[in-house]
Phi, psi and omega in degrees: 000134186261136179281134178234124181289148180302325175233135186277164175302323178295318180292323179289326174303313183297312177303314180297315176304317182294323178294317186283336182263001175080019179282340176277151181290158178294152176300153186296343179246021183282339178223143181229134175255124178236122178291159175311144180230147185236141173225156181268144168233174180307120181045048177175201176201159178237134174247117180262122177240101176274150170284192176286126176282134178243130185260130172213133179057038176072024180218128175272134182229147171196174171269164177216161174226122170250123182251126188246114181249131004270008186270068185303330182295344172268004179299146177212159177228159182174194180243145174225150180224140176238125178280132182209095184286170178300318181294329178289323179294325180296316179300318183294315180297338179274002179084012179279151171283126186242118174286154178216160174230165172183191182220153169230147179226116179283172182296348171274356176089006174282131179270147175234135175275139177235133169223164180173187174210154173242150179220121180292150180290339176196159175304129180086357179294155176256008176218162180180205181249157181224137171238128179239124172251119180253121178269105178284315173225185175300324187251358182236123171229141175257135179242123180245129179249128179210194176242164169222161174206130178292138180249131177293000000 
């Protein structure tokens, strides 16, 4: 009887080629969509519009735009990142409320600390709620409540 390996060298080569060329679909948690969220400020509001968050090395990153009404001169754009480990993803899949931290940097180079939490709508769900706190200064924090959905 001849031993036959489960994967031939040809199969392994094709798999490696597919992985390197991006032919395989992204992992189910590699991209997150968060719709624009609004919060109130003194005589106005702030609308935070994030792009699609993409996960790489346990960190979700995206660009953002914050529109401050009626104080348009406070509008800002920049990049934000949220640290989210594999263990945190596992907790989320179990339906647990999961805290996170991150940072944002506007185009002027000003750093903003981010804290928040996500809660899946049910164990194993691909959507749920998210609360994001952005610390603009030591005394000013903006709190945004929204939803999220993992994008395949």
